C-alpha positions as a Markdown table, in Angstrom:
| # | Residue | x | y | z |
|---|---|---|---|---|
| 1 | Met | 0.0 | 0.0 | 0.0 |
| 2 | Lys | 1.5 | 3.3 | -1.1 |
| 3 | Tyr | 0.0 | 5.6 | 1.6 |
| 4 | Pro | -0.9 | 3.4 | 4.6 |
| 5 | Ile | -1.7 | 6.3 | 7.0 |
| 6 | Leu | -3.9 | 8.0 | 4.4 |
| 7 | Ser | -5.8 | 4.8 | 3.7 |
| 8 | Lys | -6.4 | 4.3 | 7.5 |
| 9 | Val | -7.7 | 7.9 | 7.7 |
| 10 | Val | -10.1 | 7.2 | 4.8 |
| 11 | Leu | -11.2 | 4.0 | 6.3 |
| 12 | Val | -11.9 | 5.6 | 9.6 |
| 13 | Leu | -13.9 | 8.4 | 7.9 |
| 14 | Ile | -15.9 | 5.8 | 5.9 |
| 15 | Leu | -16.6 | 3.8 | 9.1 |
| 16 | Ser | -17.6 | 7.0 | 10.9 |
| 17 | Val | -20.1 | 8.0 | 8.2 |
| 18 | Phe | -21.5 | 4.5 | 8.1 |
| 19 | Leu | -21.9 | 4.3 | 11.9 |
| 20 | Leu | -23.5 | 7.8 | 12.0 |
| 21 | Asn | -25.9 | 6.9 | 9.3 |
| 22 | Leu | -26.7 | 3.6 | 11.0 |
| 23 | Gly | -27.5 | 5.4 | 14.3 |
| 24 | Cys | -29.5 | 8.3 | 12.7 |
| 25 | His | -31.8 | 6.5 | 10.3 |
| 26 | Ser | -34.3 | 3.8 | 11.0 |
| 27 | Ile | -34.8 | 0.9 | 8.7 |
| 28 | Gly | -38.3 | -0.2 | 7.7 |
| 29 | Tyr | -41.4 | 1.6 | 8.9 |
| 30 | Thr | -41.7 | 4.0 | 11.8 |
| 31 | Gln | -44.6 | 4.2 | 14.2 |
| 32 | Glu | -45.4 | 7.4 | 16.1 |
| 33 | Thr | -45.2 | 6.8 | 19.9 |
| 34 | Asp | -45.7 | 9.2 | 22.7 |
| 35 | Leu | -42.5 | 9.2 | 24.7 |
| 36 | Ser | -43.2 | 12.2 | 26.9 |
| 37 | Asp | -43.8 | 10.1 | 30.0 |
| 38 | Ile | -40.6 | 8.1 | 29.7 |
| 39 | Glu | -37.7 | 9.0 | 31.9 |
| 40 | Ile | -34.2 | 8.5 | 30.4 |
| 41 | Glu | -31.1 | 8.4 | 32.5 |
| 42 | Val | -27.9 | 9.3 | 30.7 |
| 43 | Ile | -24.8 | 7.7 | 32.1 |
| 44 | Ser | -21.7 | 9.4 | 30.9 |
| 45 | Arg | -18.3 | 7.8 | 31.1 |
| 46 | Pro | -15.1 | 9.3 | 30.0 |
| 47 | Arg | -14.0 | 7.8 | 26.8 |
| 48 | Pro | -10.3 | 7.3 | 26.0 |
| 49 | Glu | -8.9 | 9.3 | 23.2 |
| 50 | Leu | -8.0 | 6.9 | 20.4 |
| 51 | Ser | -5.5 | 7.5 | 17.7 |
| 52 | Val | -6.3 | 6.9 | 14.0 |
| 53 | Asp | -4.1 | 3.7 | 14.2 |
| 54 | Glu | -6.0 | 2.5 | 17.3 |
| 55 | Ile | -9.4 | 3.0 | 15.6 |
| 56 | Tyr | -8.2 | 1.3 | 12.5 |
| 57 | Asn | -6.9 | -1.7 | 14.3 |
| 58 | Lys | -10.1 | -2.0 | 16.3 |
| 59 | Thr | -12.4 | -1.9 | 13.3 |
| 60 | Val | -10.4 | -3.5 | 10.4 |
| 61 | Arg | -11.4 | -7.0 | 11.5 |
| 62 | Ser | -15.1 | -6.3 | 10.8 |
| 63 | Leu | -14.5 | -5.1 | 7.3 |
| 64 | Ile | -15.2 | -7.5 | 4.4 |
| 65 | Trp | -14.5 | -7.7 | 0.7 |
| 66 | Val | -17.5 | -9.1 | -1.2 |
| 67 | Val | -16.8 | -10.6 | -4.7 |
| 68 | Ser | -19.5 | -11.9 | -7.0 |
| 69 | Asp | -19.5 | -12.9 | -10.7 |
| 70 | Lys | -20.5 | -9.4 | -11.8 |
| 71 | Phe | -19.4 | -7.0 | -9.1 |
| 72 | Gln | -17.2 | -6.5 | -6.0 |
| 73 | Gly | -17.6 | -4.3 | -3.1 |
| 74 | Ser | -17.0 | -3.8 | 0.6 |
| 75 | Gly | -19.1 | -4.5 | 3.6 |
| 76 | Val | -19.2 | -4.7 | 7.4 |
| 77 | Leu | -19.7 | -7.7 | 9.6 |
| 78 | Ile | -22.4 | -6.8 | 12.1 |
| 79 | Asp | -22.9 | -10.2 | 13.9 |
| 80 | Ala | -20.2 | -12.9 | 13.8 |
| 81 | Asp | -22.3 | -15.6 | 15.5 |
| 82 | Leu | -25.1 | -15.1 | 13.0 |
| 83 | Arg | -22.7 | -14.6 | 10.1 |
| 84 | Leu | -24.5 | -11.4 | 9.3 |
| 85 | Ala | -22.9 | -8.7 | 7.1 |
| 86 | Val | -24.1 | -5.5 | 5.4 |
| 87 | Thr | -23.1 | -4.6 | 1.8 |
| 88 | Asn | -24.7 | -2.9 | -1.1 |
| 89 | Leu | -27.5 | -4.7 | -3.0 |
| 90 | His | -25.8 | -4.2 | -6.4 |
| 91 | Val | -22.9 | -6.3 | -5.3 |
| 92 | Val | -24.9 | -9.4 | -4.5 |
| 93 | Lys | -28.1 | -9.0 | -6.6 |
| 94 | Asp | -28.8 | -11.8 | -9.1 |
| 95 | Asn | -25.9 | -14.0 | -7.9 |
| 96 | Asp | -26.3 | -17.5 | -6.5 |
| 97 | Glu | -23.0 | -17.3 | -4.7 |
| 98 | Val | -20.6 | -14.6 | -3.5 |
| 99 | Ala | -17.2 | -14.8 | -1.9 |
| 100 | Ile | -16.5 | -13.0 | 1.4 |
| 101 | Phe | -12.9 | -12.2 | 2.4 |
| 102 | Phe | -11.7 | -10.9 | 5.7 |
| 103 | Pro | -8.5 | -8.9 | 6.2 |
| 104 | Val | -5.5 | -11.2 | 6.9 |
| 105 | Arg | -2.2 | -10.1 | 8.6 |
| 106 | Asp | 1.2 | -11.6 | 7.8 |
| 107 | Leu | 3.6 | -13.0 | 10.4 |
| 108 | His | 4.7 | -9.5 | 11.3 |
| 109 | Gly | 1.2 | -8.3 | 11.9 |
| 110 | Val | 1.0 | -6.2 | 8.7 |
| 111 | Leu | -2.3 | -6.2 | 6.9 |
| 112 | Ile | -2.0 | -8.0 | 3.5 |
| 113 | Asp | -3.4 | -5.7 | 0.9 |
| 114 | Glu | -2.4 | -7.6 | -2.2 |
| 115 | Arg | -5.5 | -8.6 | -4.1 |
| 116 | Asp | -3.9 | -11.8 | -5.5 |
| 117 | Phe | -3.4 | -13.1 | -2.0 |
| 118 | Tyr | -7.1 | -13.4 | -1.5 |
| 119 | Leu | -8.1 | -14.7 | -4.9 |
């Protein structure tokens, strides 16, 4: 990878946008509910400041590369036990099978980013 720090920053930005959208938008239908009588207690804990490298290393294991006959794309693993991942519909639409690849590190702990390694 030519610019590893830049790619980590881009990855963190993409994940941040994804997570913000996930938290701000509902999926499916919405139902109006009167919440005026519900008390909510907010518990605030100090959060440690994380560097870009720390965020990258915490999140890179959940990223996936999805390859089908017609398209390829990225996605995010959201439940390992259920083997549930999110990707774009155009990547998997009209395909009987898709291949999912997770990031792999070499013996020195460096992420392998060569496409040929995975295919």
